[in-house]
C-alpha positions in Angstrom: -56.9 174.3 109.5 -57.1 177.4 107.2 -58.9 180.6 108.0 -62.5 181.5 107.1 -62.3 183.2 103.7 -64.7 184.4 101.0 -65.0 182.2 97.9 -66.2 184.9 95.6 -62.5 185.9 94.6 -62.0 182.3 93.6 -64.8 182.2 91.1 -65.1 184.0 87.7 -68.5 185.3 88.6 -67.1 186.9 91.7 -69.9 185.4 93.8 -69.9 183.2 96.8 -69.9 183.3 100.6 -67.3 182.1 103.0 -65.7 178.6 103.5 -65.5 177.4 107.0 -62.1 176.1 106.3 -59.7 176.4 103.3 -56.5 174.5 102.3 -54.4 174.4 99.2 -53.0 171.1 97.8 -49.7 171.5 95.8 -49.2 167.8 95.1 -51.5 164.9 94.2 -50.5 163.2 97.4 -51.4 166.2 99.5 -54.8 166.6 97.6 -55.6 162.9 98.4 -54.5 163.2 102.0 -56.6 166.4 102.6 -59.7 164.8 101.1 -59.3 161.4 102.8 -58.7 163.1 106.2 -61.8 165.2 105.8 -63.8 162.1 104.8 -62.6 160.2 107.9 -63.8 163.2 110.0 -67.2 163.3 108.1 -66.5 166.9 107.1 -68.2 168.2 103.9 -65.5 168.9 101.2 -65.5 171.1 98.1 -62.8 170.6 95.6 -62.0 174.0 94.0 -60.4 174.3 90.6 -60.3 177.5 88.6 -63.9 178.5 89.6 -64.9 179.2 86.1 -67.8 176.7 86.1 -68.9 177.2 89.6 -71.9 179.0 91.3 -71.5 179.3 95.1 -74.3 180.4 97.3 -74.2 183.7 99.2 -74.0 181.5 102.4 -70.8 179.9 101.2 -69.7 176.4 102.1 -69.9 174.9 105.6 -67.1 172.6 105.3 -63.5 172.3 103.9 -62.6 173.9 100.6 -59.5 172.3 99.0 -58.0 174.4 96.2 -56.2 172.2 93.6 -52.8 173.9 93.1 -50.9 170.8 91.7 -48.5 171.4 88.8 -46.6 169.3 86.2 -46.8 168.2 82.7 -44.9 165.3 81.2 -44.7 164.3 77.5 -43.8 161.1 75.7 -44.2 159.7 72.2 -46.3 156.8 71.2 -46.0 156.2 67.5 -47.6 159.1 65.6 -49.0 160.7 68.8 -47.7 162.5 71.8 -49.0 161.5 75.2 -49.4 164.4 77.5 -49.9 163.8 81.2 -51.0 166.9 83.1 -51.7 167.4 86.8 -55.2 168.5 87.7 -54.0 172.0 88.9 -52.4 172.9 85.6 -54.1 175.9 83.8 -56.0 174.7 80.8 -55.4 177.4 78.2 -51.6 177.5 78.6 -51.6 173.7 78.0 -53.7 174.3 74.9 -51.2 177.1 73.8 -48.3 174.7 74.3 -49.9 172.0 72.2 -50.5 174.4 69.4 -46.9 175.7 69.5 -45.4 172.2 69.6 -47.6 171.0 66.7 -49.9 168.6 68.7 -53.4 168.5 67.2 -56.6 167.9 69.1 -57.1 170.7 71.7 -56.8 173.8 69.5 -60.6 174.4 69.2 -60.8 174.6 72.9 -58.5 177.7 73.2 -59.4 180.3 75.7 -61.5 178.3 77.9 -60.8 179.3 81.5 -60.2 176.8 84.3 -57.9 173.9 85.2 -57.1 170.6 83.5 -58.7 168.6 86.2 -62.2 170.1 85.5 -62.2 169.2 81.8 -63.0 165.5 82.0 -65.6 166.2 84.6 -67.6 168.5 82.3 -66.4 166.9 79.1 -65.4 170.4 78.2 -65.7 171.2 74.6 -66.0 174.1 72.0 -66.2 174.7 68.3 -66.6 170.9 67.4 -64.0 169.6 69.8 -64.4 168.1 73.3 -61.8 166.5 75.6 -63.5 163.1 75.2 -62.0 163.0 71.7 -58.3 163.0 73.0 -58.5 161.8 76.7 -56.7 158.5 77.2 -57.3 158.1 80.9 -58.1 160.1 84.1 -56.3 159.6 87.3 -58.7 159.9 90.2 -59.0 159.3 93.9 -62.0 157.2 94.5 -63.4 158.4 97.8 -65.7 155.3 98.1 -62.9 152.7 97.8 -60.2 155.1 99.0 -57.9 154.1 96.2 -56.1 156.0 93.4 -57.1 154.6 90.1 -56.6 155.3 86.3 -59.9 155.3 84.5 -59.6 154.6 80.8 -61.5 156.9 78.4 -64.0 154.1 77.5 -65.0 153.9 81.2 -65.4 157.6 81.7 -69.0 157.6 80.5 -68.4 160.7 78.3 -71.4 162.4 76.6 -72.4 165.9 75.8 -71.0 168.1 78.6 -71.3 165.1 80.9 -69.2 162.2 82.3 -69.3 159.5 84.9 -67.4 161.9 87.2 -70.0 164.6 86.9 -72.8 162.2 87.5 -71.2 161.2 90.8 -69.5 164.3 91.8 -69.0 163.5 95.5 -67.1 160.2 94.6 -64.2 161.1 92.5 -61.3 163.7 92.8 -59.4 164.2 89.5 -55.7 164.1 90.2 -54.5 164.2 86.5 -55.4 163.7 82.9 -53.6 162.0 80.1 -54.2 163.1 76.5 -53.2 161.4 73.2 -52.6 164.1 70.6 -51.7 163.8 66.9 -48.4 165.1 65.8 -49.4 167.7 63.2 -49.2 171.3 62.7 -52.6 171.2 60.9 -55.9 170.7 62.4 -58.2 167.7 61.8 -61.4 168.3 59.9 -63.2 171.3 61.3 -67.0 170.9 61.6 -68.3 173.9 63.5 -69.6 176.3 60.8 -68.7 179.5 62.5 -65.1 178.5 62.6 -65.1 176.9 59.1 -66.3 180.2 57.8 -63.2 181.9 59.2 -60.4 179.3 58.5 -61.8 176.6 56.2 -62.4 172.9 56.7 -58.6 172.4 57.8 -56.1 175.0 58.9 -52.8 175.5 60.8 -53.2 175.0 64.5 -52.0 178.5 65.2 -54.6 180.0 62.8 -57.4 177.9 64.4 -56.3 179.0 67.8 -56.4 182.7 67.0 -59.7 182.3 65.2 -61.2 180.6 68.2 -59.8 183.3 70.6 -61.3 186.0 68.3 -64.7 184.3 68.3 -64.6 183.8 72.1 -63.6 187.4 72.8 -66.5 188.6 70.6 -68.8 186.7 72.9 -67.2 187.8 76.2 -66.0 184.2 76.7 -62.3 185.0 77.3 -61.4 186.3 80.8 -60.6 190.0 80.6 -60.7 192.4 83.6 -61.7 195.1 81.2 -64.7 193.3 79.8 -67.6 193.1 82.2 -69.2 190.4 80.1 -66.4 188.0 81.0 -67.5 188.0 84.7 -69.6 185.0 84.2 -69.4 181.2 84.4 -69.3 180.8 80.7 -72.4 179.2 79.1 -75.0 179.0 81.8 -77.3 176.5 80.0 -76.5 173.5 77.9 -78.0 173.2 74.4 -81.0 171.0 74.9 -81.3 167.8 73.1 -85.0 167.1 72.1 -86.9 164.6 70.1 -87.6 165.1 66.4 -91.2 165.9 67.2 -90.3 168.6 69.8 -87.9 170.1 67.3 -90.5 170.2 64.6 -92.9 172.0 67.0 -90.4 174.8 67.3 -91.1 176.0 63.7 -89.3 175.9 60.4 -87.0 178.8 61.3 -85.4 177.2 64.4 -81.8 176.3 64.0 -81.2 172.6 64.7 -78.4 170.0 64.7 -79.4 166.4 64.0 -77.9 163.8 66.2 -76.9 160.3 65.2 -79.7 158.7 67.3 -82.4 160.8 65.6 -82.8 163.4 68.3 -82.1 167.1 67.7 -79.8 169.5 69.5 -81.2 173.0 69.6 -79.2 176.1 70.5 -80.2 177.3 74.0 -79.1 181.0 72.9 -81.7 180.9 70.2 -84.5 179.6 72.6 -83.5 182.3 75.1 -83.7 185.2 72.6 -87.0 183.9 71.1 -88.5 183.7 74.6 -88.0 187.4 75.1 -84.5 187.6 76.7 -82.2 189.6 74.5 -78.5 190.3 75.0 -78.1 192.8 77.8 -81.3 191.8 79.5 -81.0 193.1 83.1 -82.4 192.4 86.4 -80.9 194.6 89.1 -77.1 194.2 89.3 -76.9 191.1 87.1 -77.7 190.6 83.5 -77.4 188.5 80.4 -74.2 189.1 78.5 -74.3 192.0 76.0 -72.4 189.7 73.6 -74.0 186.3 74.1 -77.4 185.2 75.6 -75.9 182.1 77.0 -73.8 183.9 79.6 -75.4 185.3 82.8 -73.0 188.0 84.2 -72.3 189.9 87.3 -70.7 192.8 85.4 -69.9 195.3 88.0 -69.4 192.9 90.9 -72.3 194.2 92.9 -74.6 191.2 92.5 -75.3 188.3 94.7 -75.7 184.6 93.9 -79.4 185.1 94.8 -79.7 187.7 92.1 -78.1 185.5 89.6 -80.3 182.5 90.5 -83.4 184.6 90.2 -82.4 185.7 86.7 -81.5 182.1 85.6 -84.9 180.9 86.9 -86.7 183.7 84.9 -84.9 182.7 81.7 -85.5 179.0 82.3 -89.1 179.4 83.1 -89.7 181.8 80.2 -88.2 179.3 77.7 -90.3 176.4 79.2 -93.5 178.5 78.9 -92.9 179.4 75.2 -91.4 176.3 74.0 -92.0 173.5 76.4 -88.2 172.9 76.7 -86.5 172.9 80.1 -83.0 174.4 80.0 -80.5 172.7 82.3 -77.7 174.7 84.0 -74.1 173.9 83.0 -72.1 175.2 85.9 -71.9 173.2 89.1 -74.1 174.6 91.9 -72.8 174.7 95.4 -75.5 175.4 98.1 -78.0 176.7 95.5 -80.2 175.3 92.8 -82.5 176.4 90.0 
């Protein structure tokens, strides 16, 4: 079994205590074997991807951490689409970059998102009007309950805003690979996110969309950069709350809002946070809200603890609740800690 090691270097926040045991899986078969054997022993197991959507307690993880290091991408044609099968351990942004370079449309608005392919269906990762639910054909998983490897078709993945059947039952499924169906086109589909439309129009070349998205993300500290302290984060810490029409009306005429098909309303969490008195750069000890975007909580100089970060997150959440009656929900996965 692997040696005791700190998990902080494996997370983009740079936070997290030690793992009692650590192994790397370089093939899907090895990943299944390690997890299945740990399950037989009754040992707690943490599946570690890119660590970009993870908050690990200062006490670490009292069990086996399995780092997903599987690699491989295969591509085939299916009529007017390409079918891209990627192993869970593939880095996400290089896959997006390849899709853009090859003229495969459907992932370009998710450029610059850190992490691994295997994490994307769990969170239903999305940005600037796209989400992986739009292009996922199926997800290959190891079902720890039945001890079988199965392919879960997109319609059975339970995708919703930053959510999926996999996220709702995190302990059951280990993602082994993801299959995407992408359109063969050097031009994007219709763009809907206004901030992006303002830059490139309602349709644009994939390369132009990617560069615009990367520019927007860098401006918010959302592209990993060792020279940018604001990028030492877990990305957006809170999801945008979806509230009733009555709750949205109570926020006042000046509040930004996005009407949903079912009559509910999505409200930007960043706006709620700022209006509740937490501006960009708001600092508590060694941690702070990003100086570029109020949705990111950062450990800018690497001197904070998870306890510091959780205290700041609670302060923000409680402040928004007190002012607006809206409860913010954390987006990153919490390991050994909670708001």
